[in-house]
C-alpha positions in Angstrom: 188.4 -17.2 84.9 191.2 -18.2 87.3 191.3 -19.1 91.0 191.8 -15.4 92.1 188.7 -14.4 90.1 186.6 -17.2 91.6 187.8 -16.3 95.1 186.8 -12.6 94.4 183.5 -13.8 93.1 182.8 -15.8 96.2 183.9 -12.9 98.5 181.4 -10.6 96.7 178.5 -13.0 96.4 178.5 -14.5 99.9 177.5 -11.3 101.8 174.6 -10.7 99.3 173.4 -14.3 99.8 173.3 -13.9 103.6 171.8 -10.5 103.3 169.1 -11.8 101.0 168.2 -14.5 103.5 168.1 -12.1 106.4 166.1 -9.5 104.5 163.6 -12.2 103.3 162.9 -13.3 106.8 162.5 -9.7 108.0 160.1 -9.0 105.2 158.1 -12.2 106.0 157.9 -11.2 109.6 156.6 -7.7 108.7 154.1 -9.2 106.4 152.8 -11.6 109.1 152.5 -8.7 111.6 150.8 -6.3 109.2 148.3 -9.0 108.0 147.8 -10.2 111.6 148.5 -13.7 110.5 148.5 -16.3 113.3 152.1 -17.4 114.0 154.1 -19.1 116.7 156.6 -16.3 117.5 158.7 -18.5 119.9 159.0 -21.2 117.3 160.1 -18.7 114.6 162.6 -17.3 117.1 163.9 -20.8 117.7 164.2 -21.4 113.9 166.3 -18.2 113.6 168.5 -19.3 116.5 169.1 -22.7 115.0 169.9 -21.1 111.7 172.5 -18.8 113.2 174.1 -21.7 115.0 174.1 -23.9 112.0 175.4 -21.3 109.6 178.0 -20.3 112.1 179.5 -23.8 112.5 179.2 -24.5 108.8 181.3 -21.4 108.0 183.9 -22.4 110.6 184.2 -25.9 109.2 184.2 -24.9 105.5 186.9 -22.3 105.8 188.9 -24.5 108.2 189.2 -28.3 108.3 186.7 -28.8 105.5 188.5 -26.6 102.9 191.8 -28.1 103.8 190.5 -31.7 103.4 188.8 -30.7 100.0 192.1 -29.2 98.8 193.9 -32.4 99.7 191.4 -34.4 97.6 191.8 -31.9 94.8 195.6 -32.5 94.8 194.8 -36.1 93.9 192.3 -35.3 91.1 192.1 -37.6 88.1 191.3 -34.7 85.8 191.4 -30.9 85.8 188.3 -29.0 84.7 189.9 -25.6 85.4 187.4 -22.8 86.0 185.5 -22.7 82.7 181.7 -23.2 82.3 182.0 -27.0 82.3 183.6 -26.9 85.8 180.6 -25.0 87.1 178.2 -27.3 85.3 179.8 -30.4 86.8 179.9 -28.8 90.2 176.2 -27.9 89.9 175.1 -31.4 88.8 177.3 -33.1 91.3 175.9 -30.9 94.1 172.4 -31.7 93.1 173.0 -35.4 93.1 174.8 -35.4 96.5 172.0 -33.2 97.9 169.6 -36.0 97.0 171.8 -38.8 98.3 172.8 -37.1 101.6 169.3 -35.9 102.2 167.8 -39.3 101.7 170.5 -40.9 103.9 169.6 -38.4 106.6 166.0 -39.8 106.6 167.0 -43.5 106.4 169.9 -43.7 108.9 168.9 -42.7 112.5 172.2 -41.3 113.5 172.1 -38.9 110.5 168.4 -38.3 111.2 169.3 -37.1 114.8 171.1 -34.2 113.1 168.6 -33.5 110.3 165.5 -33.8 112.6 166.2 -30.2 113.7 165.1 -29.0 110.3 161.8 -30.9 110.5 160.9 -30.1 114.0 158.8 -27.0 113.3 155.0 -27.3 113.2 154.8 -24.5 110.7 156.4 -24.0 107.2 158.0 -20.7 106.5 161.4 -19.1 105.9 162.4 -19.7 109.5 161.8 -23.4 108.9 164.2 -23.0 106.0 167.1 -21.8 108.2 166.3 -24.1 111.1 169.3 -26.5 111.2 171.7 -28.4 113.3 175.1 -27.3 114.6 176.3 -30.6 113.3 174.8 -30.5 109.9 177.9 -29.7 108.0 179.8 -32.6 109.6 177.2 -35.2 108.4 176.7 -33.7 104.9 180.1 -32.5 103.7 181.6 -36.0 103.6 179.0 -36.9 100.9 180.5 -34.1 98.7 184.2 -34.9 99.3 184.7 -36.8 96.1 183.7 -33.9 93.9 187.2 -32.2 93.8 188.5 -35.6 92.7 186.9 -35.1 89.2 188.6 -31.8 88.8 186.2 -29.3 90.5 188.2 -26.8 92.6 186.9 -26.7 96.2 186.3 -22.9 96.0 183.9 -23.5 93.0 182.3 -26.5 94.8 181.7 -24.6 98.0 180.3 -21.5 96.3 177.9 -23.6 94.3 176.9 -25.4 97.5 176.3 -22.1 99.2 174.0 -21.0 96.3 172.1 -24.2 96.7 171.6 -23.5 100.4 170.0 -20.1 99.7 167.9 -21.4 96.9 166.6 -24.0 99.4 165.6 -21.2 101.7 163.4 -19.7 99.0 161.1 -22.7 98.6 160.2 -22.8 102.3 157.0 -20.9 101.9 153.3 -21.5 101.7 152.6 -18.3 99.8 153.7 -19.8 96.5 151.2 -22.5 95.6 152.0 -24.0 92.2 154.5 -23.0 89.5 153.0 -24.6 86.5 155.3 -26.6 84.1 158.3 -25.9 86.5 156.7 -28.4 88.9 157.9 -31.2 86.6 161.5 -29.9 86.5 162.7 -28.2 89.7 162.1 -28.3 93.4 159.3 -25.9 94.2 157.5 -24.7 97.4 154.8 -27.2 96.6 157.0 -30.2 96.2 159.1 -29.3 99.2 156.1 -28.8 101.4 155.4 -32.4 100.8 158.8 -33.3 102.1 158.2 -31.6 105.4 154.7 -33.0 105.9 153.8 -35.9 108.2 150.8 -37.0 106.2 151.3 -40.8 105.7 151.6 -40.6 101.9 154.1 -37.8 102.1 156.6 -39.4 104.5 160.1 -39.6 103.1 159.4 -38.1 99.7 160.8 -35.3 97.6 164.4 -35.1 98.7 165.6 -33.0 95.8 167.6 -29.8 96.1 167.2 -28.0 92.8 166.0 -30.4 90.2 163.2 -32.9 91.0 164.8 -35.3 88.5 166.3 -37.7 91.0 163.1 -38.1 93.0 161.3 -39.0 89.7 164.1 -41.3 88.7 164.3 -43.2 92.0 160.5 -43.2 92.8 160.5 -40.9 95.7 158.4 -38.1 94.1 154.9 -37.4 95.3 152.8 -34.3 94.2 151.1 -32.1 96.8 147.4 -33.1 96.8 146.0 -32.7 100.3 147.0 -30.0 102.9 150.3 -30.7 104.6 150.6 -31.3 108.3 154.0 -30.3 109.6 156.1 -31.3 112.5 157.4 -34.7 113.7 155.7 -38.1 113.9 156.9 -38.5 117.5 155.5 -36.3 120.2 158.1 -33.6 120.6 157.7 -29.9 120.9 160.0 -27.4 122.7 161.3 -23.9 122.4 164.7 -24.8 123.9 167.6 -24.4 121.5 169.5 -27.1 123.3 166.6 -29.5 123.3 165.9 -28.9 119.6 169.5 -29.8 118.8 169.9 -32.9 120.9 166.5 -34.6 121.6 167.0 -37.4 119.1 170.5 -38.1 120.3 169.0 -38.4 123.8 166.4 -40.9 122.5 169.1 -42.9 120.7 171.1 -43.2 123.9 168.0 -44.3 125.8 167.3 -47.1 123.3 171.0 -48.2 123.1 171.2 -48.5 126.9 168.1 -50.7 126.8 169.4 -52.9 124.0 169.8 -56.6 124.8 172.5 -57.2 122.2 175.2 -55.5 120.2 173.2 -56.1 117.0 170.2 -54.4 118.6 172.3 -51.5 119.7 173.7 -51.0 116.2 170.2 -51.2 114.8 169.1 -48.3 117.1 172.0 -46.2 115.8 172.3 -47.1 112.1 168.8 -48.4 111.3 166.1 -46.2 110.0 164.2 -43.9 112.4 161.6 -45.8 114.3 163.5 -49.1 114.0 162.7 -51.8 116.6 163.8 -55.4 116.9 161.7 -57.7 114.9 
């Protein structure tokens, strides 16, 4: 396989991935209507709106500045993996590691959390939660992946693998799949990711994985689903406004920074963990 073949593969797969996501959400909606399941229609609509906004900005950045930057890094690669199976394997494992690292950082650094909080703002857990994202998400996550072309993974391979990761991530945002047997010990499942979205005290900041659950087990952030999950945010926020969903945490950061009594305190409000306070 060469670059032209990979580009053709990406061009053929991408529409199918987006089509799968849209079809899955439509089918879920039909199922909820037919079964007369209680649902927050306005919140689902907000999730879809956030998803369109997030995917739109991500596509613009990836095919524009992001791709150009990654190609520049690739020109300075220390090895060349080509386009064989080992290049795809390295891309897959590197993506999974960086998903964990960037995801965890988005929970531990408030400025990054201000972007990621959009994804956690729903009080329900379904496919529209899976696509609920920030317009700035690609700007705060892509830098974590920027080193991957340096080890010889072509940016087109890297971005295609990353896109497949995103759509696998959509699939485990559901409450209809309860447990997956032995797979629970190996990959991220709906059960383990439900824990990640929950605000139950024992579930806070757990299960960051993207595909494999390995890194959560390795770094001690894995917790199994035991009691029913309560979704939403710990702070009292609820809105159906697309603008408010995107910026509310930035507004709170600005409020705290304006009230800071020192530069160190102001920096703590921005770069400290969410909920940080002096002392």
